[in-house]
Structure formats: structure tokens, C-alpha cells
C-alpha atoms as an extended CHARMM CRD file, in Angstrom:
* protein
*
        86  EXT
         1         1  UNK       CA             11.9930000000        0.6670000000       -8.9100000000  PROA      1               0.0000000000
         2         2  UNK       CA             15.6000000000        0.4030000000       -7.9820000000  PROA      2               0.0000000000
         3         3  UNK       CA             17.0100000000       -2.5080000000       -5.9360000000  PROA      3               0.0000000000
         4         4  UNK       CA             18.3430000000       -0.2010000000       -3.2540000000  PROA      4               0.0000000000
         5         5  UNK       CA             15.1540000000        1.7390000000       -2.6880000000  PROA      5               0.0000000000
         6         6  UNK       CA             15.2030000000        3.6590000000        0.7140000000  PROA      6               0.0000000000
         7         7  UNK       CA             12.6630000000        2.4550000000        3.1840000000  PROA      7               0.0000000000
         8         8  UNK       CA             11.1830000000        5.9210000000        3.5980000000  PROA      8               0.0000000000
         9         9  UNK       CA             10.5790000000        6.3370000000       -0.1200000000  PROA      9               0.0000000000
        10        10  UNK       CA              9.1270000000        2.9550000000       -0.3870000000  PROA      10              0.0000000000
        11        11  UNK       CA              6.8130000000        3.6200000000        2.5170000000  PROA      11              0.0000000000
        12        12  UNK       CA              5.5130000000        6.8500000000        0.8010000000  PROA      12              0.0000000000
        13        13  UNK       CA              5.1200000000        5.1590000000       -2.5270000000  PROA      13              0.0000000000
        14        14  UNK       CA              3.1370000000        2.2380000000       -0.9710000000  PROA      14              0.0000000000
        15        15  UNK       CA              0.8300000000        4.6490000000        0.9390000000  PROA      15              0.0000000000
        16        16  UNK       CA              0.3330000000        6.5210000000       -2.2920000000  PROA      16              0.0000000000
        17        17  UNK       CA             -0.6730000000        3.4390000000       -4.1140000000  PROA      17              0.0000000000
        18        18  UNK       CA             -2.8470000000        2.3250000000       -1.3450000000  PROA      18              0.0000000000
        19        19  UNK       CA             -4.7130000000        5.5880000000       -1.3300000000  PROA      19              0.0000000000
        20        20  UNK       CA             -5.5190000000        5.1620000000       -5.0830000000  PROA      20              0.0000000000
        21        21  UNK       CA             -7.5120000000        2.0410000000       -4.4180000000  PROA      21              0.0000000000
        22        22  UNK       CA            -11.0720000000        2.7570000000       -5.6000000000  PROA      22              0.0000000000
        23        23  UNK       CA            -12.8940000000        0.4980000000       -3.0150000000  PROA      23              0.0000000000
        24        24  UNK       CA            -13.0430000000        1.8890000000        0.4730000000  PROA      24              0.0000000000
        25        25  UNK       CA            -12.5180000000       -1.4340000000        2.2900000000  PROA      25              0.0000000000
        26        26  UNK       CA             -9.5490000000       -2.4460000000        0.0460000000  PROA      26              0.0000000000
        27        27  UNK       CA             -8.0210000000        0.9930000000        0.4770000000  PROA      27              0.0000000000
        28        28  UNK       CA             -8.2840000000        1.0910000000        4.2210000000  PROA      28              0.0000000000
        29        29  UNK       CA             -6.9430000000       -2.4900000000        4.4170000000  PROA      29              0.0000000000
        30        30  UNK       CA             -4.0770000000       -1.6110000000        2.2450000000  PROA      30              0.0000000000
        31        31  UNK       CA             -3.1350000000        1.4500000000        4.2730000000  PROA      31              0.0000000000
        32        32  UNK       CA             -3.3800000000       -0.6450000000        7.5340000000  PROA      32              0.0000000000
        33        33  UNK       CA             -1.2020000000       -3.3810000000        6.1090000000  PROA      33              0.0000000000
        34        34  UNK       CA              1.4700000000       -0.9170000000        4.8730000000  PROA      34              0.0000000000
        35        35  UNK       CA              1.6850000000        0.9230000000        8.1590000000  PROA      35              0.0000000000
        36        36  UNK       CA              1.7140000000       -2.2910000000       10.2030000000  PROA      36              0.0000000000
        37        37  UNK       CA              4.3490000000       -4.0800000000        8.0190000000  PROA      37              0.0000000000
        38        38  UNK       CA              6.6930000000       -1.1290000000        8.2770000000  PROA      38              0.0000000000
        39        39  UNK       CA              6.0810000000       -0.8520000000       11.9700000000  PROA      39              0.0000000000
        40        40  UNK       CA              7.0630000000       -4.5320000000       12.5590000000  PROA      40              0.0000000000
        41        41  UNK       CA             10.1470000000       -4.2870000000       10.3460000000  PROA      41              0.0000000000
        42        42  UNK       CA             11.4760000000       -0.9510000000       11.5370000000  PROA      42              0.0000000000
        43        43  UNK       CA             14.2240000000       -2.4100000000       13.7770000000  PROA      43              0.0000000000
        44        44  UNK       CA             15.6550000000       -4.8420000000       11.1140000000  PROA      44              0.0000000000
        45        45  UNK       CA             19.2110000000       -4.4850000000       10.1240000000  PROA      45              0.0000000000
        46        46  UNK       CA             21.5320000000       -6.0900000000        7.6940000000  PROA      46              0.0000000000
        47        47  UNK       CA             20.3980000000       -8.8970000000        5.4440000000  PROA      47              0.0000000000
        48        48  UNK       CA             17.0770000000       -9.1020000000        7.1910000000  PROA      48              0.0000000000
        49        49  UNK       CA             16.3450000000       -5.5150000000        6.4160000000  PROA      49              0.0000000000
        50        50  UNK       CA             17.4630000000       -6.0710000000        2.7070000000  PROA      50              0.0000000000
        51        51  UNK       CA             15.1210000000       -9.0210000000        2.4130000000  PROA      51              0.0000000000
        52        52  UNK       CA             12.2900000000       -7.0070000000        3.9330000000  PROA      52              0.0000000000
        53        53  UNK       CA             12.8410000000       -4.2900000000        1.4330000000  PROA      53              0.0000000000
        54        54  UNK       CA             12.7990000000       -6.6880000000       -1.4930000000  PROA      54              0.0000000000
        55        55  UNK       CA              9.6180000000       -8.1750000000       -0.2120000000  PROA      55              0.0000000000
        56        56  UNK       CA              8.2640000000       -4.6150000000        0.1070000000  PROA      56              0.0000000000
        57        57  UNK       CA              9.0820000000       -4.0910000000       -3.5280000000  PROA      57              0.0000000000
        58        58  UNK       CA              7.1180000000       -7.0980000000       -4.5400000000  PROA      58              0.0000000000
        59        59  UNK       CA              4.2000000000       -5.9370000000       -2.3840000000  PROA      59              0.0000000000
        60        60  UNK       CA              4.3260000000       -2.4570000000       -4.0760000000  PROA      60              0.0000000000
        61        61  UNK       CA              4.0410000000       -4.1270000000       -7.4930000000  PROA      61              0.0000000000
        62        62  UNK       CA              1.0690000000       -6.0910000000       -6.1880000000  PROA      62              0.0000000000
        63        63  UNK       CA             -0.5350000000       -2.8280000000       -4.9900000000  PROA      63              0.0000000000
        64        64  UNK       CA              0.1130000000       -1.1690000000       -8.3340000000  PROA      64              0.0000000000
        65        65  UNK       CA             -1.5960000000       -4.0930000000      -10.0990000000  PROA      65              0.0000000000
        66        66  UNK       CA             -4.5750000000       -4.0270000000       -7.6740000000  PROA      66              0.0000000000
        67        67  UNK       CA             -5.0110000000       -0.2210000000       -8.2310000000  PROA      67              0.0000000000
        68        68  UNK       CA             -5.1350000000       -0.9020000000      -12.1280000000  PROA      68              0.0000000000
        69        69  UNK       CA             -7.6280000000       -3.6630000000      -11.5960000000  PROA      69              0.0000000000
        70        70  UNK       CA             -9.8240000000       -1.5200000000       -9.4280000000  PROA      70              0.0000000000
        71        71  UNK       CA             -9.9530000000        1.1460000000      -11.9800000000  PROA      71              0.0000000000
        72        72  UNK       CA            -10.8260000000       -1.3700000000      -14.6320000000  PROA      72              0.0000000000
        73        73  UNK       CA            -13.6990000000       -2.7780000000      -12.7240000000  PROA      73              0.0000000000
        74        74  UNK       CA            -15.1290000000       -0.0080000000      -10.5030000000  PROA      74              0.0000000000
        75        75  UNK       CA            -17.6590000000       -0.8880000000       -7.8010000000  PROA      75              0.0000000000
        76        76  UNK       CA            -20.4350000000        1.1470000000       -6.1940000000  PROA      76              0.0000000000
        77        77  UNK       CA            -19.2700000000        3.6440000000       -3.5320000000  PROA      77              0.0000000000
        78        78  UNK       CA            -19.4050000000        2.5640000000        0.0360000000  PROA      78              0.0000000000
        79        79  UNK       CA            -21.6260000000        4.2070000000        2.5770000000  PROA      79              0.0000000000
        80        80  UNK       CA            -18.4940000000        5.3510000000        4.2710000000  PROA      80              0.0000000000
        81        81  UNK       CA            -17.4750000000        7.4760000000        1.2670000000  PROA      81              0.0000000000
        82        82  UNK       CA            -20.8250000000        9.1920000000        0.8110000000  PROA      82              0.0000000000
        83        83  UNK       CA            -21.0980000000       12.8810000000        1.8550000000  PROA      83              0.0000000000
        84        84  UNK       CA            -22.8430000000       13.2900000000        5.2530000000  PROA      84              0.0000000000
        85        85  UNK       CA            -26.4990000000       14.3980000000        4.7420000000  PROA      85              0.0000000000
        86        86  UNK       CA            -27.1420000000       17.6020000000        6.7820000000  PROA      86              0.0000000000
């Protein structure tokens, strides 16, 4: 990651990482958190925006570690992920 990562690129990377979560509940929570975080910080400028991007990079690293842990210790699939019986 570069120190000057563009917000749009970071948003896409975070959503990509969130979508790789193996557990349905963690995946949906992560996606909601990413979207809500960017929505609340979209109007920041200057030093506040820079600080928010740095925090976003730290959160991206946390997401990446969580994805790895989720793949190491898989859980049973959620009912929400099961195909619909016809």
C-alpha cells in the first residue's frame, strides 16, 4: 500500500477484502462498515481527510488479516448462504 492511496481505490480494495470473508455474518458486517465509514468521511478535506485515509489503510490491513484467519479456520455455511430448495 502506498501512503497516498486514493480514496476510491481504497474503497474498492476494502470492499474486495470484505467480500472474501468466509463467514456470512462477518462478510456482511464488514461490507456495511466499509460503506458506512466512507459515507461518513466523504466530505472531509485537508488533514482530516489524510488522517481518515491513514486509518482506512490500517483497517484494510485488519481486514486482510481477518480474511486469512477466516480461511485458516473455516466454519459451517450459514443458512443464508444455502441454495434455495425448490
